[in-house]
C-alpha positions in Angstrom: 4.1 -4.4 3.8 5.9 -3.1 6.9 3.5 -5.0 9.1 4.8 -8.3 7.6 8.5 -7.2 7.7 8.9 -7.1 3.9 12.5 -6.1 3.3 12.9 -2.8 1.3 9.1 -2.5 0.9 9.3 1.2 -0.2 12.1 0.4 -2.7 10.1 -2.5 -4.2 7.0 -0.3 -4.7 9.2 2.5 -6.0 10.9 0.2 -8.5 7.4 -0.9 -9.8 6.1 2.6 -10.1 9.0 4.9 -11.0 8.4 6.4 -14.4 5.6 4.0 -15.1 1.8 4.3 -15.4 0.3 2.1 -12.8 -3.2 0.7 -13.1 -5.2 -1.6 -10.9 -4.1 -4.8 -12.7 -0.4 -4.0 -12.3 -0.8 -3.1 -8.6 -2.9 -6.3 -8.0 -0.2 -8.4 -9.7 2.4 -6.8 -7.5 0.4 -7.5 -4.4 -0.1 -11.2 -5.4 3.7 -11.6 -5.5 4.2 -10.4 -1.9 5.0 -12.9 0.8 2.1 -11.9 3.0 -1.0 -13.7 4.1 -3.9 -14.0 1.6 -6.2 -12.0 3.8 -3.7 -9.1 3.8 -3.5 -9.3 0.0 -7.3 -9.1 -0.1 -7.3 -6.0 2.1 -4.7 -4.3 0.1 -6.6 -5.0 -3.1 -9.7 -3.4 -1.7 -7.9 -0.1 -0.9 -8.6 2.9 -3.2 -8.5 6.7 -2.8 -12.1 6.9 -1.9 -11.9 4.4 1.1 -8.4 4.8 2.4 -7.5 7.6 4.8 -4.3 6.1 6.2 -3.4 7.9 9.4 -5.1 11.2 8.4 -7.3 11.1 11.5 -4.4 10.7 13.8 -2.5 13.5 12.1 -5.5 15.8 12.1 -6.0 15.3 15.9 -2.3 16.0 16.5 -2.4 19.5 15.1 -2.0 22.1 17.8 -4.4 25.0 17.7 
């Protein structure tokens, strides 16, 4: 969402999820409402804990030994 300059992106997601049980359908509906390109919506919908590492690789490489 930051990539597409969505105002208050964190706050919008927090409002959706705070104190709520979130499932795939709820999250996909949220994504559909975003003002971002359709290909970005598709990529977001494909993310799940088993295929998304975020910037973990960069963080791991930055650890000083």
